[in-house]
C-alpha positions, 0 to 999 in steps of 0.5 A: 464499462468503467474506465480506470485511471492511475493518477498517482503512485505510492510505494508499498512497504517491503522488508526482509522475511526475518525483520519486524514486518515479517509478521504482517500479511501482504494485504495488511501492508497494502492497506497502510499504503492505500489509506496513506494515498487516500489521505494524501489525495484528500 
């Protein structure tokens, strides 16, 4: 079994349905957050 450890956290973008981020799918917003965390972690 593989052990998973959360070593850091990041907030994902959250926005109202009628604003600029409403056209993006949830997985697209998550992709931005994941890339940012990986870049930050080096």
